[in-house]
C-alpha positions in Angstrom: 46.0 62.7 -54.6 48.8 63.3 -52.2 51.2 64.4 -54.9 48.6 66.7 -56.5 47.8 68.4 -53.1 51.5 69.0 -52.5 52.0 70.4 -56.0 49.2 72.9 -55.5 50.7 73.9 -52.2 54.1 74.6 -53.8 52.4 76.6 -56.6 50.5 78.6 -53.9 53.8 79.5 -52.2 55.4 80.5 -55.6 52.4 82.7 -56.6 52.3 84.1 -53.1 55.9 85.1 -53.3 55.3 86.8 -56.7 52.3 88.6 -55.2 54.4 90.0 -52.4 57.1 91.1 -55.0 54.4 92.7 -57.1 53.0 94.6 -54.1 56.5 95.9 -53.4 56.8 97.2 -57.0 53.4 98.8 -56.7 54.5 100.7 -53.6 57.7 101.8 -55.3 55.8 103.1 -58.3 53.6 105.2 -56.0 56.6 106.6 -54.1 58.4 107.6 -57.3 55.2 109.1 -58.7 55.3 106.7 -61.7 51.8 105.5 -61.0 49.9 107.9 -63.4 52.0 106.7 -66.3 51.7 102.9 -65.6 48.7 102.9 -63.2 46.2 101.1 -65.4 48.5 98.2 -66.3 49.9 97.9 -62.8 46.4 97.9 -61.2 45.2 95.2 -63.6 48.3 93.1 -63.0 47.9 93.6 -59.2 44.2 92.4 -59.3 45.1 89.5 -61.5 47.9 88.5 -59.1 45.5 88.6 -56.1 43.0 86.4 -57.9 45.6 83.9 -59.0 47.1 83.6 -55.6 43.8 83.2 -53.8 42.7 80.5 -56.4 45.8 78.4 -55.9 45.6 78.8 -52.1 42.1 77.6 -51.8 42.6 74.8 -54.3 45.6 73.5 -52.3 43.6 73.7 -49.1 40.7 71.8 -50.8 43.0 69.1 -52.1 44.6 68.7 -48.7 41.3 68.2 -46.9 40.0 65.9 -49.8 42.9 63.6 -49.1 42.2 63.6 -45.4 38.5 63.0 -46.0 39.4 60.0 -48.2 41.3 58.5 -45.3 38.5 59.2 -42.9 36.0 57.6 -45.2 37.8 54.3 -45.0 36.8 54.0 -41.4 33.1 54.8 -42.0 32.3 52.9 -45.2 33.2 49.6 -46.8 34.5 51.4 -49.9 38.2 51.3 -50.7 39.3 53.0 -53.9 41.5 55.7 -55.4 45.0 56.3 -54.1 46.7 58.0 -51.1 50.5 58.3 -50.7 51.3 55.1 -52.5 49.8 52.6 -54.9 46.7 51.8 -52.9 43.9 50.9 -55.4 40.6 49.1 -55.8 40.7 45.6 -57.3 40.2 46.7 -61.0 42.8 49.5 -60.8 45.1 47.1 -58.9 45.0 44.6 -61.8 45.4 47.3 -64.4 48.4 48.9 -62.7 50.1 45.6 -61.9 49.8 44.4 -65.5 51.2 47.7 -66.8 54.2 47.5 -64.5 54.8 43.8 -65.2 55.3 44.7 -68.9 57.7 47.5 -67.9 59.8 45.2 -65.7 59.5 42.2 -68.0 63.1 42.4 -69.3 64.8 43.3 -66.0 64.5 39.8 -64.5 63.6 41.0 -61.0 61.7 38.8 -58.6 58.0 39.4 -58.3 55.6 38.2 -55.5 51.9 38.4 -54.7 50.8 38.3 -51.1 47.3 37.6 -50.0 46.3 37.9 -46.4 43.4 38.5 -44.0 43.6 40.0 -40.6 40.4 38.7 -39.0 37.7 36.0 -39.4 34.2 37.4 -39.0 32.9 34.8 -36.7 30.8 34.7 -33.5 34.0 35.7 -31.7 34.1 39.0 -33.6 31.7 41.1 -31.6 31.1 44.0 -33.9 31.4 44.3 -37.7 32.1 48.0 -37.3 35.3 47.0 -35.4 36.3 44.8 -38.3 35.7 47.7 -40.8 37.8 50.0 -38.7 40.5 47.4 -38.3 40.8 46.9 -42.0 40.9 50.7 -42.6 43.7 51.1 -40.1 45.6 48.3 -41.8 45.3 50.1 -45.1 46.6 53.3 -43.5 49.5 51.4 -41.9 50.5 49.8 -45.2 50.2 53.1 -47.0 52.5 54.8 -44.5 54.9 51.8 -44.5 55.4 51.7 -48.3 55.7 55.5 -48.5 58.4 55.6 -45.9 60.4 52.4 -46.7 59.8 51.5 -50.3 60.0 52.9 -53.8 56.6 54.4 -54.9 56.0 51.7 -57.5 57.7 48.7 -55.9 54.6 47.7 -53.9 51.0 48.0 -55.1 48.1 46.9 -52.9 44.4 46.8 -52.6 41.6 45.6 -50.3 39.0 43.3 -51.9 36.2 41.2 -50.4 37.8 41.0 -46.9 41.4 40.2 -48.1 44.5 42.3 -48.8 46.5 41.8 -52.0 50.0 43.2 -52.3 52.2 42.9 -55.4 55.9 43.2 -54.8 58.6 44.1 -57.4 62.2 43.3 -56.5 61.7 41.6 -53.1 63.6 38.4 -52.4 61.9 35.5 -50.5 63.6 36.7 -47.4 62.4 40.2 -47.9 58.8 38.9 -48.2 59.1 36.8 -45.1 60.5 39.8 -43.1 57.8 42.1 -44.3 55.1 39.6 -43.4 56.5 39.2 -39.9 56.4 43.0 -39.6 52.8 43.2 -40.8 51.8 40.3 -38.6 53.1 42.0 -35.4 51.4 45.3 -36.5 48.0 43.7 -36.8 48.0 42.7 -33.1 49.2 46.2 -32.1 46.3 47.8 -34.1 43.7 45.8 -32.1 45.5 46.4 -28.8 46.1 50.1 -29.2 42.5 50.8 -30.4 40.7 48.5 -27.9 38.9 46.6 -30.6 36.8 43.6 -29.6 37.8 41.3 -32.4 39.9 38.2 -32.7 43.0 38.7 -34.8 43.7 35.7 -36.9 46.3 36.6 -39.6 46.9 34.2 -42.4 49.3 34.9 -45.3 49.7 33.2 -48.7 52.4 34.1 -51.2 52.8 33.3 -54.9 56.3 33.8 -56.4 55.0 35.0 -59.8 56.6 33.4 -62.9 56.9 35.4 -66.1 54.5 33.1 -67.9 51.9 33.3 -65.1 48.8 35.6 -65.6 47.9 37.9 -62.8 44.6 36.1 -62.2 46.5 32.8 -61.8 48.8 34.5 -59.3 45.9 35.9 -57.3 44.2 32.4 -57.2 47.5 30.8 -56.2 48.1 33.3 -53.4 44.6 32.9 -52.1 45.0 29.1 -52.1 48.2 29.4 -50.2 46.5 31.7 -47.7 43.7 29.1 -47.3 46.2 26.4 -46.5 47.7 28.7 -43.8 44.2 29.1 -42.3 43.4 25.4 -42.4 46.7 24.4 -40.9 46.8 27.3 -38.4 50.1 28.6 -39.9 51.0 32.2 -40.4 52.5 31.8 -43.9 52.5 29.4 -46.8 54.2 29.7 -50.2 52.3 28.3 -53.2 53.9 25.3 -54.9 53.1 23.3 -58.0 50.6 20.5 -57.3 49.2 22.2 -54.2 45.8 22.6 -55.8 45.2 19.0 -56.5 46.6 18.0 -53.0 44.2 20.5 -51.3 41.1 19.4 -53.2 41.8 15.7 -52.6 42.6 16.3 -49.0 39.5 18.5 -48.4 37.3 15.9 -50.0 38.7 13.1 -47.8 38.4 15.2 -44.6 34.8 16.5 -45.3 33.6 13.2 -46.4 34.9 11.6 -43.3 33.3 14.4 -41.1 30.0 13.7 -42.8 30.3 10.0 -42.2 31.1 10.6 -38.5 28.4 13.3 -38.1 30.8 15.9 -37.0 28.8 18.7 -38.5 26.2 20.1 -36.1 23.3 22.5 -36.6 22.9 25.6 -34.5 19.8 27.7 -34.4 19.4 31.5 -34.3 15.9 32.6 -33.2 13.9 35.4 -34.9 11.8 37.8 -32.9 8.4 39.1 -34.1 8.1 42.8 -33.1 4.4 42.9 -33.5 3.5 39.8 -31.4 6.6 40.2 -29.2 7.4 36.5 -29.5 10.0 34.3 -31.2 8.3 32.9 -34.3 11.1 30.9 -36.1 14.8 30.4 -36.4 17.6 29.9 -38.9 19.6 26.8 -39.1 23.4 27.4 -39.1 25.9 24.7 -39.8 29.1 24.3 -37.7 31.9 21.7 -38.0 32.7 20.3 -34.6 36.2 19.0 -35.6 38.0 16.7 -33.1 41.3 18.4 -33.9 40.4 22.0 -34.7 37.3 22.7 -32.5 34.1 24.3 -33.5 34.5 25.9 -37.0 32.3 28.5 -38.7 31.0 27.8 -42.2 33.5 30.2 -43.8 36.3 27.7 -42.8 34.9 24.7 -44.6 32.0 25.5 -47.0 34.3 26.9 -49.7 36.4 23.7 -49.5 33.2 21.5 -49.7 32.2 23.4 -52.8 35.6 23.0 -54.4 35.6 19.3 -53.5 32.1 18.8 -55.1 30.4 18.0 -51.8 27.8 20.8 -51.8 24.9 18.4 -52.3 26.0 16.1 -49.5 26.4 19.0 -47.1 23.0 20.6 -47.9 21.1 17.3 -47.6 23.0 16.5 -44.4 21.8 19.8 -42.8 18.2 19.3 -44.0 18.2 15.8 -42.6 19.4 17.0 -39.2 16.9 19.8 -39.1 14.0 17.4 -39.8 15.4 15.0 -37.1 15.5 17.9 -34.6 11.9 19.0 -35.5 10.6 15.4 -35.1 12.3 15.0 -31.8 11.0 18.4 -30.5 7.5 17.4 -31.5 7.8 13.9 -29.9 9.0 15.5 -26.6 6.1 18.0 -26.6 8.5 21.0 -26.7 7.8 24.4 -28.2 7.9 23.9 -32.0 8.8 26.7 -34.4 9.5 26.8 -38.1 13.2 26.6 -39.2 14.7 28.3 -42.3 17.6 26.8 -44.2 19.9 28.1 -46.9 20.4 26.1 -50.1 23.2 26.6 -52.6 22.5 27.7 -56.2 23.5 24.2 -57.4 21.1 22.5 -55.0 18.2 24.8 -55.7 18.3 24.0 -59.5 19.1 20.3 -59.2 16.6 18.0 -60.9 15.7 16.1 -57.7 15.7 19.1 -55.2 12.0 18.9 -54.5 11.8 15.1 -54.5 14.6 14.9 -51.9 12.8 17.5 -49.7 9.4 15.8 -49.9 11.0 12.3 -49.2 12.9 13.6 -46.2 9.8 15.4 -44.7 7.7 12.2 -45.0 10.5 10.1 -43.6 10.5 12.2 -40.3 6.8 13.1 -40.4 7.6 16.8 -40.4 4.9 19.3 -41.4 6.2 21.3 -44.5 4.9 24.5 -42.8 7.7 24.1 -40.3 10.3 24.5 -43.1 11.3 27.8 -44.7 13.8 28.2 -47.6 16.2 31.1 -47.8 17.8 31.8 -51.1 20.0 34.7 -52.3 18.4 37.1 -54.8 21.3 36.3 -57.2 20.2 32.6 -57.0 16.7 33.5 -58.0 17.9 35.6 -60.9 20.2 32.9 -62.4 17.1 31.4 -64.1 14.1 33.6 -63.2 11.6 31.4 -65.1 12.7 28.2 -63.4 13.0 30.0 -60.0 9.3 31.1 -60.2 8.3 27.5 -61.0 10.3 26.0 -58.1 9.2 28.6 -55.6 5.5 28.2 -56.5 5.8 24.4 -56.0 7.5 25.0 -52.6 4.6 27.3 -51.6 2.1 24.8 -52.7 3.6 22.3 -50.3 3.3 24.9 -47.5 7.0 25.9 -47.4 7.7 29.6 -47.1 10.5 31.1 -49.3 12.6 34.0 -48.1 14.9 36.3 -50.1 18.2 36.4 -48.2 20.6 39.4 -48.1 18.1 41.7 -49.8 19.6 45.0 -50.7 22.8 43.7 -52.2 23.5 42.1 -55.6 20.8 42.8 -58.2 18.0 44.1 -55.9 15.2 45.9 -57.7 11.5 46.4 -57.5 10.9 44.2 -60.5 12.3 41.2 -58.7 9.8 41.6 -55.9 6.9 41.7 -58.3 8.1 38.8 -60.5 9.2 36.3 -58.0 6.7 35.2 -55.3 8.8 35.5 -52.1 7.1 35.4 -48.7 9.6 37.6 -47.0 12.8 39.6 -47.5 15.8 39.7 -45.2 17.5 43.1 -45.2 21.3 42.6 -45.2 23.3 43.3 -42.1 25.5 45.9 -43.9 22.5 48.2 -44.0 21.6 47.7 -40.4 25.0 48.4 -38.9 24.9 52.2 -39.0 21.3 53.1 -38.6 21.8 54.4 -35.1 24.4 56.9 -36.2 23.8 57.6 -39.9 20.7 59.3 -41.2 21.3 58.1 -44.8 21.5 54.5 -43.6 18.2 54.9 -41.8 16.6 56.3 -44.9 17.8 53.4 -47.0 16.5 50.8 -44.5 13.2 52.6 -44.3 12.9 52.5 -48.1 13.7 48.7 -48.1 11.1 48.2 -45.4 8.5 50.1 -47.4 9.3 48.1 -50.5 8.7 44.9 -48.7 5.4 46.1 -47.2 4.1 47.4 -50.6 4.9 44.0 -52.0 3.0 42.3 -49.2 6.0 40.5 -47.7 7.3 40.0 -44.2 10.3 42.2 -43.6 13.2 40.7 -41.5 16.2 42.6 -40.4 19.3 40.5 -39.8 22.5 41.3 -37.9 20.8 43.4 -35.3 23.2 44.0 -32.4 21.6 46.4 -29.9 18.5 47.8 -28.4 18.8 51.2 -30.2 18.6 49.3 -33.6 15.6 47.3 -32.4 13.8 50.5 -31.4 14.5 52.2 -34.7 13.4 49.2 -36.7 10.2 48.9 -34.7 9.4 52.5 -35.6 10.2 51.8 -39.3 7.6 49.1 -39.4 10.0 46.1 -39.6 8.3 42.8 -38.8 11.0 40.5 -37.5 14.4 40.8 -36.0 17.3 38.4 -36.1 20.7 39.1 -34.5 23.0 39.0 -31.6 20.8 41.3 -29.6 18.4 38.4 -29.0 20.8 35.5 -29.5 23.7 34.2 -31.5 23.5 30.8 -33.1 23.1 28.2 -30.3 23.0 24.4 -30.1 19.7 22.5 -30.2 19.7 21.9 -26.5 20.4 25.5 -25.6 17.8 26.6 -28.2 15.0 24.6 -26.6 15.9 26.0 -23.2 16.0 29.5 -24.6 12.5 29.2 -26.0 11.2 28.0 -22.7 12.8 30.7 -20.6 14.1 33.9 -22.1 14.0 37.5 -20.9 12.5 39.1 -24.0 9.2 37.3 -24.1 8.9 37.6 -20.3 9.4 41.4 -20.5 6.8 41.7 -23.3 4.2 39.8 -21.3 4.3 42.2 -18.3 
């Protein structure tokens, strides 16, 4: 786009110059009284020249502002596509372009590397998702400018995909890659500092030195794995090496199994506020790893490893057991008792003994099934719709409510709401973030709320951060709010204290 806008600008100057020359010829013809003889031809040429010049001028202006609008849109939306000055592409175009260039450079025997890195971890320490989006957009603009000013136009191709950056390098030695990573690492901190962003910068880089026989998908997986090792070991950079995958999976399995045995995993609770009754009516169970060596870790830093190590079932059942223990203890102590919702993986939801394990655990701790709610992703329910309907009906027969999590993303459609008997839908945070400033976002959320209401379901908005969002959601008819405005995830002891004494219910009772 940058090249095209510049080309149109050059053409505008050329045609503008020709137009000025044509105007001079027109004046000369009038002075020499040659106009009557050539007047018709000259007038038509003059008019044509004006139209051509104006067309090229306005097209070049339009292209220029389109390029600027593309850059601005990076800050306001989580959509990263097309190109700017350099090879900045979406994931699909990135893979296509890299494959094409790999074929072109195949016989040149030049080094090729793939870098994968993240700038932030979206945890409780990251206060605003909008800051994270703005941060990633500024990183994109920085890389775009850096490659344009320092590198050949096709030597570095990069994209942003699912929270991570991918950069493919042609012709860079290992030392070049290390120096470049150090430069980017320093810039990430400067971006946050210069823009007063309230986020925790935690850069982790993984590099795969791509071999000729290696496919691009393999290179991406290897770079991601190396980046994961950097994050786990609190290192800036790791290079992929042969055998690393087996070492990682085995090491992860040992660490997580040991943590389960030592009960290092803890359950935090995030309360949900009913806008109609102005009271907290339930909470969501959130798992954390209280590691003796690494501190309190969010799920993103260990759940993928648990899945890769085949420990999903053990982790899910561990959380369910702990929640039932907490509910039983709360009941025994005569404290305020509210239902708790839990997330189960796709594997767990469709396992043969899923319901049997739940029923056995509930009986073991003498927990009323009505105190348990199950949150499943819509994609999970669609993996096998017939089996999903059967399982959900059996859960509801037990008195367990079933919630559709992250509604609005994935394969959301009205048909799913009619076919699968959910009790509630949870509107994904990505729709809530901009409702205070963007009319289109408000209209979309209103539509989702109306869909839930028509289907007779409770509507829950998650990721609500401020009072303005709460007020708007109340006007839209949303039933329940979950988010940092009321509380982040807190320990069981703090959760019990919060329910006994919090400002929100006090204010509502006045």
